[in-house]
C-alpha positions in Angstrom: -16.8 36.1 34.8 -13.9 34.2 36.5 -10.6 36.1 36.2 -8.4 34.4 38.8 -5.3 32.7 37.4 -5.4 28.9 37.3 -2.7 26.9 39.0 -0.3 24.8 37.0 -2.2 21.7 38.2 -5.5 23.2 37.2 -4.2 24.0 33.8 -2.7 20.6 33.3 -6.0 19.0 34.3 -8.0 21.1 31.9 -5.6 20.5 29.1 -6.3 16.8 29.4 -9.9 17.7 28.3 -8.7 19.7 25.2 -6.5 17.5 23.0 -4.4 19.7 20.7 -4.3 22.7 23.0 -1.2 23.8 25.0 0.1 26.5 27.1 3.1 28.6 25.9 4.3 31.8 27.4 1.1 32.2 29.5 -1.2 31.8 26.5 -3.6 28.9 25.8 -3.0 28.1 22.2 -4.0 25.8 19.4 -3.5 25.9 15.6 -6.2 24.3 13.3 -5.6 23.0 9.8 -8.5 23.3 7.3 -9.2 22.4 3.8 -8.6 25.8 2.2 -8.6 29.5 2.8 -12.3 30.0 2.6 -12.8 27.4 5.3 -10.1 29.0 7.5 -11.7 32.4 7.1 -15.2 31.0 8.0 -13.7 29.5 11.2 -12.2 32.9 12.1 -15.6 34.6 11.7 -17.3 32.0 13.8 -14.6 32.3 16.5 -15.1 36.1 16.5 -18.8 35.6 17.0 -18.1 33.4 20.1 -15.6 35.9 21.4 -18.3 38.7 21.2 -20.8 36.5 23.1 -18.3 35.8 25.9 -16.9 39.3 25.8 -13.5 37.7 25.8 -11.1 38.0 22.7 -8.2 35.9 21.6 -5.6 36.6 19.1 -6.4 34.9 15.8 -3.9 34.3 13.1 -5.3 33.4 9.6 -3.1 31.5 7.2 -4.0 30.1 3.9 -5.5 26.9 5.4 -4.7 27.4 9.1 -6.1 29.3 12.0 -4.0 29.9 15.2 -5.8 30.8 18.4 -3.9 32.3 21.4 -5.6 33.6 24.5 -5.0 34.7 28.0 -6.9 36.9 30.4 -5.4 40.5 30.5 -7.4 41.4 33.6 -5.7 38.6 35.4 -2.3 39.9 34.7 -2.0 38.0 31.4 -2.5 34.6 33.1 -4.5 31.7 31.9 -8.0 31.5 33.5 -11.2 29.6 33.5 -12.5 32.1 30.9 -9.8 31.1 28.5 -10.7 27.5 28.8 -14.4 28.4 28.3 -13.4 30.1 25.0 -11.3 27.2 23.9 -14.1 24.7 24.7 -16.5 26.7 22.5 -14.0 26.9 19.7 -13.4 23.1 19.9 -17.1 22.6 19.7 -17.4 24.5 16.3 -14.1 23.6 14.7 -15.1 20.2 13.3 -18.1 21.8 11.5 -15.6 23.8 9.5 -13.6 20.7 8.7 -10.8 21.7 11.0 -8.4 19.2 12.5 
């Protein structure tokens, strides 16, 4: 899997394709708001399944009705890589099905 750090330009270009996502402290991040705690928990479980499929794991923070996702690639020195964006795209694809915005 790609583990080369992306350039600032590549990151900016990719972020245009992922509204709601941003980069802070070398992590690709997004916080989702959901209807209640059960919906938030279900999203966390679904994201965990995707992480297992990709063999790439983010930090997930579960709140009452929020889920925060923060990811970078440790094997690339903690930089943002294509693999991080692949995970973000997959999460973006399932989040609406859980009622996330």
